[in-house]
N, C-alpha and C positions, 0 to 999 in steps of 0.2 A: 554564477551559481544560481540555482533555482531558489525562488523564494518559498519559504516555508510558512505555513499558517497553523496556529493552534486550533485544536477542535477537541471538545469534551466528548468522550465516548462512553455511553452507558453499555455495559456488557455483561452478560450472564457469567456468573463466577465459574461455571464449568467450562465454558468456552475460553474464558480468559487463562484458566489453569492449563488447558490443553495448548493454546497458543503460546503460553509461557514455555512449555516443554518442547514444543517445535522450535520455538526461537533458540533455546538453549542447544538443542541438537544442530542447529545452523549457525551457531555463534553469532546471533543477532540479538538486539533488544526486542522487547515485545513491540515497540513502536515501529521498529524498522521491518519486523516480520509482518505487521499488518499492512504497512505501506507496500512491501514486497508482493503480498497476496493480492491486494487491491489492483496494483499496476499490472500484475500478470493477468488477472481476470479482465481488466480493461482493455489490454492489448489483445487478448484472445477474442473479445467481443468487437473489436475494431473501433473502440471509443477513445483511443489516444490518438493525437495528431501524428501523422508520419514525420519523423525527424528529418527526412530527406527533403520534404516539401515545406515551404513556409506556411504557417498557420493562416487560416482564412480570416480576414478582417471584415467585420461586420459593421 
């Protein structure tokens, strides 16, 4: 299982409310919705390691 780390997020109340509505529509928690959006953006930007290839060790 992937290791999870806590992170305190300061967020504009309007953005949080919109994220809550979106998460409710998708049957996710706000935390899961934020992680989903970040993961999707990172994948589209080519910033996530390819799961098919081993990660580079530095």
